[in-house]
PyMOL Python script that loads the backbone (N, CA, C, O; Angstrom):
from pymol import cmd

cmd.read_pdbstr("""\
ATOM      1  N   MET A   1      82.019 104.408  62.167  1.00  0.00           N
ATOM      2  CA  MET A   1      80.968 103.795  61.375  1.00  0.00           C
ATOM      3  C   MET A   1      80.790 104.584  60.092  1.00  0.00           C
ATOM      4  O   MET A   1      81.168 105.752  60.000  1.00  0.00           O
ATOM      5  N   GLY A   2      80.210 103.926  59.115  1.00  0.00           N
ATOM      6  CA  GLY A   2      79.985 104.562  57.827  1.00  0.00           C
ATOM      7  C   GLY A   2      79.038 103.745  56.984  1.00  0.00           C
ATOM      8  O   GLY A   2      78.269 102.925  57.485  1.00  0.00           O
ATOM      9  N   ILE A   3      79.113 103.987  55.701  1.00  0.00           N
ATOM     10  CA  ILE A   3      78.240 103.289  54.771  1.00  0.00           C
ATOM     11  C   ILE A   3      79.066 102.795  53.593  1.00  0.00           C
ATOM     12  O   ILE A   3      79.854 103.544  53.015  1.00  0.00           O
ATOM     13  N   GLU A   4      78.876 101.526  53.245  1.00  0.00           N
ATOM     14  CA  GLU A   4      79.517 100.969  52.055  1.00  0.00           C
ATOM     15  C   GLU A   4      78.504 101.047  50.922  1.00  0.00           C
ATOM     16  O   GLU A   4      77.379 100.565  51.048  1.00  0.00           O
ATOM     17  N   ILE A   5      78.907 101.648  49.835  1.00  0.00           N
ATOM     18  CA  ILE A   5      77.984 101.914  48.737  1.00  0.00           C
ATOM     19  C   ILE A   5      77.499 100.624  48.083  1.00  0.00           C
ATOM     20  O   ILE A   5      76.300 100.457  47.857  1.00  0.00           O
ATOM     21  N   ILE A   6      78.419  99.714  47.779  1.00  0.00           N
ATOM     22  CA  ILE A   6      78.065  98.400  47.226  1.00  0.00           C
ATOM     23  C   ILE A   6      78.948  97.366  47.911  1.00  0.00           C
ATOM     24  O   ILE A   6      80.163  97.550  47.998  1.00  0.00           O
ATOM     25  N   ASN A   7      78.358  96.292  48.394  1.00  0.00           N
ATOM     26  CA  ASN A   7      79.133  95.223  48.996  1.00  0.00           C
ATOM     27  C   ASN A   7      79.504  94.186  47.933  1.00  0.00           C
ATOM     28  O   ASN A   7      78.632  93.596  47.296  1.00  0.00           O
ATOM     29  N   GLU A   8      80.782  93.978  47.756  1.00  0.00           N
ATOM     30  CA  GLU A   8      81.324  92.965  46.856  1.00  0.00           C
ATOM     31  C   GLU A   8      80.725  93.004  45.448  1.00  0.00           C
ATOM     32  O   GLU A   8      80.092  92.040  45.018  1.00  0.00           O
ATOM     33  N   PRO A   9      80.923  94.108  44.734  1.00  0.00           N
ATOM     34  CA  PRO A   9      80.429  94.148  43.352  1.00  0.00           C
ATOM     35  C   PRO A   9      81.101  93.061  42.517  1.00  0.00           C
ATOM     36  O   PRO A   9      82.301  92.820  42.647  1.00  0.00           O
ATOM     37  N   ASN A  10      80.339  92.426  41.681  1.00  0.00           N
ATOM     38  CA  ASN A  10      80.858  91.321  40.877  1.00  0.00           C
ATOM     39  C   ASN A  10      81.450  91.876  39.591  1.00  0.00           C
ATOM     40  O   ASN A  10      80.741  92.097  38.610  1.00  0.00           O
ATOM     41  N   THR A  11      82.738  92.093  39.609  1.00  0.00           N
ATOM     42  CA  THR A  11      83.460  92.754  38.521  1.00  0.00           C
ATOM     43  C   THR A  11      84.057  91.734  37.547  1.00  0.00           C
ATOM     44  O   THR A  11      83.941  90.523  37.733  1.00  0.00           O
ATOM     45  N   ALA A  12      84.689  92.259  36.518  1.00  0.00           N
ATOM     46  CA  ALA A  12      85.350  91.398  35.524  1.00  0.00           C
ATOM     47  C   ALA A  12      86.439  90.547  36.172  1.00  0.00           C
ATOM     48  O   ALA A  12      86.769  89.476  35.663  1.00  0.00           O
ATOM     49  N   THR A  13      86.995  91.007  37.277  1.00  0.00           N
ATOM     50  CA  THR A  13      88.008  90.226  37.988  1.00  0.00           C
ATOM     51  C   THR A  13      87.373  89.077  38.763  1.00  0.00           C
ATOM     52  O   THR A  13      87.868  87.951  38.718  1.00  0.00           O
ATOM     53  N   SER A  14      86.286  89.352  39.469  1.00  0.00           N
ATOM     54  CA  SER A  14      85.684  88.328  40.332  1.00  0.00           C
ATOM     55  C   SER A  14      84.736  87.383  39.594  1.00  0.00           C
ATOM     56  O   SER A  14      84.531  86.250  40.028  1.00  0.00           O
ATOM     57  N   TRP A  15      84.162  87.837  38.496  1.00  0.00           N
ATOM     58  CA  TRP A  15      83.167  87.033  37.766  1.00  0.00           C
ATOM     59  C   TRP A  15      83.678  85.619  37.451  1.00  0.00           C
ATOM     60  O   TRP A  15      83.011  84.643  37.792  1.00  0.00           O
ATOM     61  N   PRO A  16      84.854  85.489  36.805  1.00  0.00           N
ATOM     62  CA  PRO A  16      85.327  84.129  36.515  1.00  0.00           C
ATOM     63  C   PRO A  16      85.775  83.367  37.771  1.00  0.00           C
ATOM     64  O   PRO A  16      85.622  82.148  37.837  1.00  0.00           O
ATOM     65  N   MET A  17      86.328  84.076  38.766  1.00  0.00           N
ATOM     66  CA  MET A  17      86.749  83.406  40.002  1.00  0.00           C
ATOM     67  C   MET A  17      85.563  82.773  40.713  1.00  0.00           C
ATOM     68  O   MET A  17      85.677  81.695  41.296  1.00  0.00           O
ATOM     69  N   MET A  18      84.438  83.445  40.661  1.00  0.00           N
ATOM     70  CA  MET A  18      83.251  82.979  41.367  1.00  0.00           C
ATOM     71  C   MET A  18      82.373  82.060  40.515  1.00  0.00           C
ATOM     72  O   MET A  18      81.385  81.502  40.993  1.00  0.00           O
ATOM     73  N   ASN A  19      82.754  81.918  39.255  1.00  0.00           N
ATOM     74  CA  ASN A  19      82.013  81.036  38.352  1.00  0.00           C
ATOM     75  C   ASN A  19      80.507  81.306  38.442  1.00  0.00           C
ATOM     76  O   ASN A  19      79.706  80.392  38.638  1.00  0.00           O
ATOM     77  N   VAL A  20      80.156  82.552  38.298  1.00  0.00           N
ATOM     78  CA  VAL A  20      78.814  83.043  38.580  1.00  0.00           C
ATOM     79  C   VAL A  20      77.712  82.307  37.829  1.00  0.00           C
ATOM     80  O   VAL A  20      76.731  81.881  38.439  1.00  0.00           O
ATOM     81  N   THR A  21      77.855  82.152  36.527  1.00  0.00           N
ATOM     82  CA  THR A  21      76.759  81.562  35.753  1.00  0.00           C
ATOM     83  C   THR A  21      76.524  80.085  36.083  1.00  0.00           C
ATOM     84  O   THR A  21      75.417  79.579  35.902  1.00  0.00           O
ATOM     85  N   GLU A  22      77.552  79.402  36.560  1.00  0.00           N
ATOM     86  CA  GLU A  22      77.368  77.999  36.964  1.00  0.00           C
ATOM     87  C   GLU A  22      76.929  77.894  38.423  1.00  0.00           C
ATOM     88  O   GLU A  22      76.107  77.046  38.773  1.00  0.00           O
ATOM     89  N   ARG A  23      77.471  78.741  39.251  1.00  0.00           N
ATOM     90  CA  ARG A  23      77.180  78.689  40.680  1.00  0.00           C
ATOM     91  C   ARG A  23      75.762  79.167  41.002  1.00  0.00           C
ATOM     92  O   ARG A  23      75.091  78.621  41.878  1.00  0.00           O
ATOM     93  N   TYR A  24      75.325  80.192  40.278  1.00  0.00           N
ATOM     94  CA  TYR A  24      74.004  80.779  40.533  1.00  0.00           C
ATOM     95  C   TYR A  24      73.161  80.672  39.269  1.00  0.00           C
ATOM     96  O   TYR A  24      73.108  81.604  38.466  1.00  0.00           O
ATOM     97  N   LYS A  25      72.518  79.553  39.103  1.00  0.00           N
ATOM     98  CA  LYS A  25      71.696  79.318  37.913  1.00  0.00           C
ATOM     99  C   LYS A  25      70.508  80.280  37.879  1.00  0.00           C
ATOM    100  O   LYS A  25      69.862  80.532  38.897  1.00  0.00           O
ATOM    101  N   ALA A  26      70.240  80.803  36.705  1.00  0.00           N
ATOM    102  CA  ALA A  26      69.122  81.729  36.529  1.00  0.00           C
ATOM    103  C   ALA A  26      67.798  80.996  36.678  1.00  0.00           C
ATOM    104  O   ALA A  26      67.619  79.902  36.142  1.00  0.00           O
ATOM    105  N   VAL A  27      66.885  81.596  37.399  1.00  0.00           N
ATOM    106  CA  VAL A  27      65.536  81.050  37.514  1.00  0.00           C
ATOM    107  C   VAL A  27      64.839  81.196  36.163  1.00  0.00           C
ATOM    108  O   VAL A  27      64.100  80.310  35.733  1.00  0.00           O
ATOM    109  N   ASP A  28      65.083  82.323  35.504  1.00  0.00           N
ATOM    110  CA  ASP A  28      64.515  82.598  34.189  1.00  0.00           C
ATOM    111  C   ASP A  28      65.672  82.921  33.237  1.00  0.00           C
ATOM    112  O   ASP A  28      66.103  84.072  33.164  1.00  0.00           O
ATOM    113  N   PRO A  29      66.183  81.917  32.502  1.00  0.00           N
ATOM    114  CA  PRO A  29      67.332  82.128  31.619  1.00  0.00           C
ATOM    115  C   PRO A  29      67.131  83.246  30.596  1.00  0.00           C
ATOM    116  O   PRO A  29      68.077  83.960  30.266  1.00  0.00           O
ATOM    117  N   GLU A  30      65.925  83.398  30.102  1.00  0.00           N
ATOM    118  CA  GLU A  30      65.652  84.450  29.125  1.00  0.00           C
ATOM    119  C   GLU A  30      65.820  85.833  29.754  1.00  0.00           C
ATOM    120  O   GLU A  30      66.403  86.731  29.147  1.00  0.00           O
ATOM    121  N   LEU A  31      65.314  85.993  30.953  1.00  0.00           N
ATOM    122  CA  LEU A  31      65.430  87.265  31.661  1.00  0.00           C
ATOM    123  C   LEU A  31      66.890  87.542  32.046  1.00  0.00           C
ATOM    124  O   LEU A  31      67.312  88.698  32.085  1.00  0.00           O
ATOM    125  N   ALA A  32      67.647  86.504  32.323  1.00  0.00           N
ATOM    126  CA  ALA A  32      69.048  86.657  32.740  1.00  0.00           C
ATOM    127  C   ALA A  32      70.001  86.811  31.559  1.00  0.00           C
ATOM    128  O   ALA A  32      71.186  87.079  31.756  1.00  0.00           O
ATOM    129  N   GLU A  33      69.509  86.648  30.354  1.00  0.00           N
ATOM    130  CA  GLU A  33      70.359  86.752  29.168  1.00  0.00           C
ATOM    131  C   GLU A  33      71.070  88.105  29.129  1.00  0.00           C
ATOM    132  O   GLU A  33      70.454  89.153  29.324  1.00  0.00           O
ATOM    133  N   GLY A  34      72.367  88.060  28.875  1.00  0.00           N
ATOM    134  CA  GLY A  34      73.155  89.285  28.816  1.00  0.00           C
ATOM    135  C   GLY A  34      73.744  89.705  30.156  1.00  0.00           C
ATOM    136  O   GLY A  34      74.493  90.679  30.227  1.00  0.00           O
ATOM    137  N   THR A  35      73.411  88.976  31.221  1.00  0.00           N
ATOM    138  CA  THR A  35      73.971  89.281  32.531  1.00  0.00           C
ATOM    139  C   THR A  35      75.481  89.085  32.483  1.00  0.00           C
ATOM    140  O   THR A  35      75.976  88.119  31.901  1.00  0.00           O
ATOM    141  N   GLY A  36      76.195  90.000  33.095  1.00  0.00           N
ATOM    142  CA  GLY A  36      77.646  89.887  33.096  1.00  0.00           C
ATOM    143  C   GLY A  36      78.255  90.709  34.203  1.00  0.00           C
ATOM    144  O   GLY A  36      77.543  91.310  35.007  1.00  0.00           O
ATOM    145  N   PRO A  37      79.561  90.738  34.245  1.00  0.00           N
ATOM    146  CA  PRO A  37      80.261  91.462  35.309  1.00  0.00           C
ATOM    147  C   PRO A  37      80.123  92.974  35.175  1.00  0.00           C
ATOM    148  O   PRO A  37      79.810  93.497  34.106  1.00  0.00           O
ATOM    149  N   ILE A  38      80.364  93.651  36.274  1.00  0.00           N
ATOM    150  CA  ILE A  38      80.350  95.112  36.304  1.00  0.00           C
ATOM    151  C   ILE A  38      81.714  95.609  35.829  1.00  0.00           C
ATOM    152  O   ILE A  38      82.750  95.173  36.333  1.00  0.00           O
ATOM    153  N   ALA A  39      81.710  96.515  34.865  1.00  0.00           N
ATOM    154  CA  ALA A  39      82.952  97.102  34.356  1.00  0.00           C
ATOM    155  C   ALA A  39      83.493  98.095  35.389  1.00  0.00           C
ATOM    156  O   ALA A  39      82.726  98.803  36.041  1.00  0.00           O
ATOM    157  N   PHE A  40      84.811  98.139  35.530  1.00  0.00           N
ATOM    158  CA  PHE A  40      85.415  99.043  36.513  1.00  0.00           C
ATOM    159  C   PHE A  40      85.146 100.512  36.197  1.00  0.00           C
ATOM    160  O   PHE A  40      84.967 101.307  37.119  1.00  0.00           O
ATOM    161  N   ASP A  41      85.114 100.888  34.935  1.00  0.00           N
ATOM    162  CA  ASP A  41      84.796 102.289  34.596  1.00  0.00           C
ATOM    163  C   ASP A  41      83.406 102.660  35.092  1.00  0.00           C
ATOM    164  O   ASP A  41      83.207 103.742  35.646  1.00  0.00           O
ATOM    165  N   TRP A  42      82.449 101.765  34.895  1.00  0.00           N
ATOM    166  CA  TRP A  42      81.084 102.008  35.361  1.00  0.00           C
ATOM    167  C   TRP A  42      81.068 102.101  36.885  1.00  0.00           C
ATOM    168  O   TRP A  42      80.440 102.998  37.449  1.00  0.00           O
ATOM    169  N   LEU A  43      81.761 101.168  37.555  1.00  0.00           N
ATOM    170  CA  LEU A  43      81.778 101.137  39.018  1.00  0.00           C
ATOM    171  C   LEU A  43      82.404 102.406  39.593  1.00  0.00           C
ATOM    172  O   LEU A  43      81.897 102.962  40.568  1.00  0.00           O
ATOM    173  N   LYS A  44      83.492 102.861  38.998  1.00  0.00           N
ATOM    174  CA  LYS A  44      84.147 104.090  39.471  1.00  0.00           C
ATOM    175  C   LYS A  44      83.224 105.294  39.323  1.00  0.00           C
ATOM    176  O   LYS A  44      83.127 106.116  40.235  1.00  0.00           O
ATOM    177  N   ASN A  45      82.557 105.405  38.200  1.00  0.00           N
ATOM    178  CA  ASN A  45      81.610 106.515  38.004  1.00  0.00           C
ATOM    179  C   ASN A  45      80.459 106.428  38.997  1.00  0.00           C
ATOM    180  O   ASN A  45      80.012 107.446  39.525  1.00  0.00           O
ATOM    181  N   PHE A  46      79.984 105.232  39.248  1.00  0.00           N
ATOM    182  CA  PHE A  46      78.903 105.026  40.215  1.00  0.00           C
ATOM    183  C   PHE A  46      79.354 105.455  41.610  1.00  0.00           C
ATOM    184  O   PHE A  46      78.615 106.139  42.317  1.00  0.00           O
ATOM    185  N   TYR A  47      80.549 105.060  42.004  1.00  0.00           N
ATOM    186  CA  TYR A  47      81.084 105.433  43.313  1.00  0.00           C
ATOM    187  C   TYR A  47      81.222 106.949  43.450  1.00  0.00           C
ATOM    188  O   TYR A  47      80.869 107.510  44.488  1.00  0.00           O
ATOM    189  N   ILE A  48      81.725 107.609  42.425  1.00  0.00           N
ATOM    190  CA  ILE A  48      81.891 109.067  42.468  1.00  0.00           C
ATOM    191  C   ILE A  48      80.535 109.752  42.628  1.00  0.00           C
ATOM    192  O   ILE A  48      80.378 110.647  43.458  1.00  0.00           O
ATOM    193  N   THR A  49      79.559 109.325  41.828  1.00  0.00           N
ATOM    194  CA  THR A  49      78.213 109.896  41.914  1.00  0.00           C
ATOM    195  C   THR A  49      77.610 109.666  43.293  1.00  0.00           C
ATOM    196  O   THR A  49      77.063 110.589  43.897  1.00  0.00           O
ATOM    197  N   ALA A  50      77.709 108.440  43.792  1.00  0.00           N
ATOM    198  CA  ALA A  50      77.155 108.109  45.105  1.00  0.00           C
ATOM    199  C   ALA A  50      77.833 108.910  46.213  1.00  0.00           C
ATOM    200  O   ALA A  50      77.169 109.407  47.122  1.00  0.00           O
ATOM    201  N   TYR A  51      79.149 109.032  46.132  1.00  0.00           N
ATOM    202  CA  TYR A  51      79.894 109.788  47.136  1.00  0.00           C
ATOM    203  C   TYR A  51      79.403 111.240  47.198  1.00  0.00           C
ATOM    204  O   TYR A  51      79.132 111.771  48.275  1.00  0.00           O
ATOM    205  N   HIS A  52      79.294 111.862  46.036  1.00  0.00           N
ATOM    206  CA  HIS A  52      78.851 113.264  46.005  1.00  0.00           C
ATOM    207  C   HIS A  52      77.418 113.410  46.517  1.00  0.00           C
ATOM    208  O   HIS A  52      77.099 114.400  47.174  1.00  0.00           O
ATOM    209  N   ARG A  53      76.571 112.460  46.230  1.00  0.00           N
ATOM    210  CA  ARG A  53      75.196 112.523  46.752  1.00  0.00           C
ATOM    211  C   ARG A  53      75.172 112.366  48.262  1.00  0.00           C
ATOM    212  O   ARG A  53      74.412 113.045  48.953  1.00  0.00           O
ATOM    213  N   LEU A  54      76.009 111.467  48.773  1.00  0.00           N
ATOM    214  CA  LEU A  54      76.053 111.267  50.228  1.00  0.00           C
ATOM    215  C   LEU A  54      76.615 112.480  50.963  1.00  0.00           C
ATOM    216  O   LEU A  54      76.253 112.733  52.112  1.00  0.00           O
ATOM    217  N   ARG A  55      77.484 113.218  50.316  1.00  0.00           N
ATOM    218  CA  ARG A  55      78.128 114.368  50.952  1.00  0.00           C
ATOM    219  C   ARG A  55      77.469 115.702  50.602  1.00  0.00           C
ATOM    220  O   ARG A  55      77.940 116.752  51.040  1.00  0.00           O
ATOM    221  N   ASP A  56      76.386 115.677  49.820  1.00  0.00           N
ATOM    222  CA  ASP A  56      75.700 116.894  49.383  1.00  0.00           C
ATOM    223  C   ASP A  56      74.958 117.535  50.560  1.00  0.00           C
ATOM    224  O   ASP A  56      73.953 117.004  51.034  1.00  0.00           O
ATOM    225  N   GLU A  57      75.457 118.669  51.018  1.00  0.00           N
ATOM    226  CA  GLU A  57      74.874 119.346  52.177  1.00  0.00           C
ATOM    227  C   GLU A  57      73.450 119.817  51.926  1.00  0.00           C
ATOM    228  O   GLU A  57      72.668 119.937  52.868  1.00  0.00           O
ATOM    229  N   ASP A  58      73.101 120.086  50.676  1.00  0.00           N
ATOM    230  CA  ASP A  58      71.745 120.535  50.352  1.00  0.00           C
ATOM    231  C   ASP A  58      70.720 119.408  50.466  1.00  0.00           C
ATOM    232  O   ASP A  58      69.515 119.659  50.477  1.00  0.00           O
ATOM    233  N   LYS A  59      71.193 118.188  50.549  1.00  0.00           N
ATOM    234  CA  LYS A  59      70.281 117.043  50.601  1.00  0.00           C
ATOM    235  C   LYS A  59      70.466 116.226  51.875  1.00  0.00           C
ATOM    236  O   LYS A  59      70.247 115.014  51.876  1.00  0.00           O
ATOM    237  N   GLY A  60      70.865 116.881  52.948  1.00  0.00           N
ATOM    238  CA  GLY A  60      71.011 116.179  54.224  1.00  0.00           C
ATOM    239  C   GLY A  60      72.206 115.254  54.238  1.00  0.00           C
ATOM    240  O   GLY A  60      72.064 114.051  54.456  1.00  0.00           O
ATOM    241  N   ALA A  61      73.367 115.801  54.009  1.00  0.00           N
ATOM    242  CA  ALA A  61      74.606 115.033  53.860  1.00  0.00           C
ATOM    243  C   ALA A  61      74.872 114.076  55.012  1.00  0.00           C
ATOM    244  O   ALA A  61      74.501 114.324  56.160  1.00  0.00           O
ATOM    245  N   LEU A  62      75.525 112.978  54.666  1.00  0.00           N
ATOM    246  CA  LEU A  62      76.058 112.069  55.666  1.00  0.00           C
ATOM    247  C   LEU A  62      77.107 112.844  56.464  1.00  0.00           C
ATOM    248  O   LEU A  62      77.967 113.487  55.862  1.00  0.00           O
ATOM    249  N   PRO A  63      77.064 112.805  57.771  1.00  0.00           N
ATOM    250  CA  PRO A  63      78.038 113.571  58.557  1.00  0.00           C
ATOM    251  C   PRO A  63      79.474 113.203  58.175  1.00  0.00           C
ATOM    252  O   PRO A  63      79.762 112.047  57.866  1.00  0.00           O
ATOM    253  N   THR A  64      80.363 114.184  58.197  1.00  0.00           N
ATOM    254  CA  THR A  64      81.763 113.921  57.831  1.00  0.00           C
ATOM    255  C   THR A  64      82.433 112.975  58.820  1.00  0.00           C
ATOM    256  O   THR A  64      83.491 112.421  58.522  1.00  0.00           O
ATOM    257  N   SER A  65      81.840 112.785  59.975  1.00  0.00           N
ATOM    258  CA  SER A  65      82.385 111.819  60.936  1.00  0.00           C
ATOM    259  C   SER A  65      82.113 110.374  60.501  1.00  0.00           C
ATOM    260  O   SER A  65      82.676 109.433  61.059  1.00  0.00           O
ATOM    261  N   LYS A  66      81.260 110.217  59.519  1.00  0.00           N
ATOM    262  CA  LYS A  66      80.928 108.880  58.991  1.00  0.00           C
ATOM    263  C   LYS A  66      81.722 108.631  57.713  1.00  0.00           C
ATOM    264  O   LYS A  66      81.830 109.511  56.859  1.00  0.00           O
ATOM    265  N   ALA A  67      82.267 107.448  57.591  1.00  0.00           N
ATOM    266  CA  ALA A  67      83.071 107.083  56.419  1.00  0.00           C
ATOM    267  C   ALA A  67      82.181 106.631  55.272  1.00  0.00           C
ATOM    268  O   ALA A  67      81.121 106.041  55.483  1.00  0.00           O
ATOM    269  N   VAL A  68      82.627 106.917  54.064  1.00  0.00           N
ATOM    270  CA  VAL A  68      82.018 106.351  52.863  1.00  0.00           C
ATOM    271  C   VAL A  68      83.015 105.297  52.389  1.00  0.00           C
ATOM    272  O   VAL A  68      84.174 105.610  52.116  1.00  0.00           O
ATOM    273  N   VAL A  69      82.564 104.056  52.293  1.00  0.00           N
ATOM    274  CA  VAL A  69      83.446 102.931  52.003  1.00  0.00           C
ATOM    275  C   VAL A  69      83.196 102.423  50.591  1.00  0.00           C
ATOM    276  O   VAL A  69      82.054 102.289  50.151  1.00  0.00           O
ATOM    277  N   PHE A  70      84.295 102.143  49.892  1.00  0.00           N
ATOM    278  CA  PHE A  70      84.223 101.594  48.537  1.00  0.00           C
ATOM    279  C   PHE A  70      84.820 100.191  48.552  1.00  0.00           C
ATOM    280  O   PHE A  70      85.952 100.006  48.998  1.00  0.00           O
ATOM    281  N   HIS A  71      84.085  99.222  48.080  1.00  0.00           N
ATOM    282  CA  HIS A  71      84.644  97.877  47.940  1.00  0.00           C
ATOM    283  C   HIS A  71      85.531  97.856  46.706  1.00  0.00           C
ATOM    284  O   HIS A  71      85.209  98.496  45.705  1.00  0.00           O
ATOM    285  N   ASP A  72      86.628  97.140  46.759  1.00  0.00           N
ATOM    286  CA  ASP A  72      87.612  97.144  45.667  1.00  0.00           C
ATOM    287  C   ASP A  72      87.235  96.268  44.474  1.00  0.00           C
ATOM    288  O   ASP A  72      87.952  96.260  43.474  1.00  0.00           O
ATOM    289  N   GLY A  73      86.140  95.541  44.555  1.00  0.00           N
ATOM    290  CA  GLY A  73      85.746  94.682  43.435  1.00  0.00           C
ATOM    291  C   GLY A  73      86.753  93.575  43.180  1.00  0.00           C
ATOM    292  O   GLY A  73      86.850  93.052  42.069  1.00  0.00           O
ATOM    293  N   PHE A  74      87.505  93.221  44.220  1.00  0.00           N
ATOM    294  CA  PHE A  74      88.479  92.132  44.168  1.00  0.00           C
ATOM    295  C   PHE A  74      89.659  92.416  43.236  1.00  0.00           C
ATOM    296  O   PHE A  74      90.243  91.495  42.664  1.00  0.00           O
ATOM    297  N   ASP A  75      90.003  93.690  43.088  1.00  0.00           N
ATOM    298  CA  ASP A  75      91.144  94.042  42.226  1.00  0.00           C
ATOM    299  C   ASP A  75      91.744  95.361  42.714  1.00  0.00           C
ATOM    300  O   ASP A  75      91.367  96.433  42.240  1.00  0.00           O
ATOM    301  N   LEU A  76      92.673  95.278  43.656  1.00  0.00           N
ATOM    302  CA  LEU A  76      93.266  96.478  44.261  1.00  0.00           C
ATOM    303  C   LEU A  76      93.964  97.377  43.251  1.00  0.00           C
ATOM    304  O   LEU A  76      93.968  98.597  43.412  1.00  0.00           O
ATOM    305  N   ASP A  77      94.549  96.797  42.220  1.00  0.00           N
ATOM    306  CA  ASP A  77      95.283  97.593  41.228  1.00  0.00           C
ATOM    307  C   ASP A  77      94.403  98.615  40.510  1.00  0.00           C
ATOM    308  O   ASP A  77      94.913  99.620  40.013  1.00  0.00           O
ATOM    309  N   GLN A  78      93.137  98.387  40.449  1.00  0.00           N
ATOM    310  CA  GLN A  78      92.211  99.301  39.756  1.00  0.00           C
ATOM    311  C   GLN A  78      92.085 100.658  40.460  1.00  0.00           C
ATOM    312  O   GLN A  78      91.636 101.625  39.845  1.00  0.00           O
ATOM    313  N   TRP A  79      92.467 100.742  41.712  1.00  0.00           N
ATOM    314  CA  TRP A  79      92.121 101.893  42.537  1.00  0.00           C
ATOM    315  C   TRP A  79      93.293 102.782  42.906  1.00  0.00           C
ATOM    316  O   TRP A  79      93.143 103.680  43.735  1.00  0.00           O
ATOM    317  N   LYS A  80      94.434 102.560  42.323  1.00  0.00           N
ATOM    318  CA  LYS A  80      95.657 103.285  42.685  1.00  0.00           C
ATOM    319  C   LYS A  80      95.474 104.802  42.711  1.00  0.00           C
ATOM    320  O   LYS A  80      95.901 105.439  43.674  1.00  0.00           O
ATOM    321  N   ASP A  81      94.869 105.394  41.711  1.00  0.00           N
ATOM    322  CA  ASP A  81      94.717 106.845  41.627  1.00  0.00           C
ATOM    323  C   ASP A  81      93.265 107.305  41.767  1.00  0.00           C
ATOM    324  O   ASP A  81      92.938 108.436  41.407  1.00  0.00           O
ATOM    325  N   PHE A  82      92.415 106.457  42.276  1.00  0.00           N
ATOM    326  CA  PHE A  82      90.988 106.769  42.359  1.00  0.00           C
ATOM    327  C   PHE A  82      90.718 107.816  43.436  1.00  0.00           C
ATOM    328  O   PHE A  82      91.147 107.674  44.581  1.00  0.00           O
ATOM    329  N   MET A  83      90.007 108.856  43.054  1.00  0.00           N
ATOM    330  CA  MET A  83      89.565 109.930  43.956  1.00  0.00           C
ATOM    331  C   MET A  83      90.716 110.516  44.774  1.00  0.00           C
ATOM    332  O   MET A  83      90.588 110.688  45.986  1.00  0.00           O
ATOM    333  N   CYS A  84      91.801 110.813  44.140  1.00  0.00           N
ATOM    334  CA  CYS A  84      92.959 111.386  44.831  1.00  0.00           C
ATOM    335  C   CYS A  84      92.958 112.909  44.862  1.00  0.00           C
ATOM    336  O   CYS A  84      93.713 113.515  45.623  1.00  0.00           O
ATOM    337  N   GLY A  85      92.118 113.532  44.040  1.00  0.00           N
ATOM    338  CA  GLY A  85      92.079 114.992  43.987  1.00  0.00           C
ATOM    339  C   GLY A  85      91.275 115.597  45.108  1.00  0.00           C
ATOM    340  O   GLY A  85      90.633 114.889  45.884  1.00  0.00           O
ATOM    341  N   GLU A  86      91.315 116.913  45.190  1.00  0.00           N
ATOM    342  CA  GLU A  86      90.569 117.625  46.236  1.00  0.00           C
ATOM    343  C   GLU A  86      89.066 117.498  46.043  1.00  0.00           C
ATOM    344  O   GLU A  86      88.315 117.525  47.018  1.00  0.00           O
ATOM    345  N   ASP A  87      88.621 117.362  44.811  1.00  0.00           N
ATOM    346  CA  ASP A  87      87.195 117.274  44.509  1.00  0.00           C
ATOM    347  C   ASP A  87      86.728 115.862  44.779  1.00  0.00           C
ATOM    348  O   ASP A  87      85.550 115.555  44.593  1.00  0.00           O
TER     349      ASP A  87
END
""", "prot")
cmd.dss("prot")
cmd.show_as("cartoon", "prot")
cmd.util.cbc("prot")
cmd.orient("prot")
């Protein structure tokens, strides 16, 4: 068992496939103005930050027996070299 940081983030790859703006009409178009897909650079930085917070022993770390899961954002090619280092 583990924790998935974000389930199915709506990225630049999935946004057009899911036809988000037509499929999910905004209740308040003015408030929704500027809504768009999550950039992979932003998502990768978010995942790295979240991972380190979950594993931070000073803050009650998630046990190492528990997995930290990253959703691929519907684009496997984006993750080829992600988090491959010791850090």
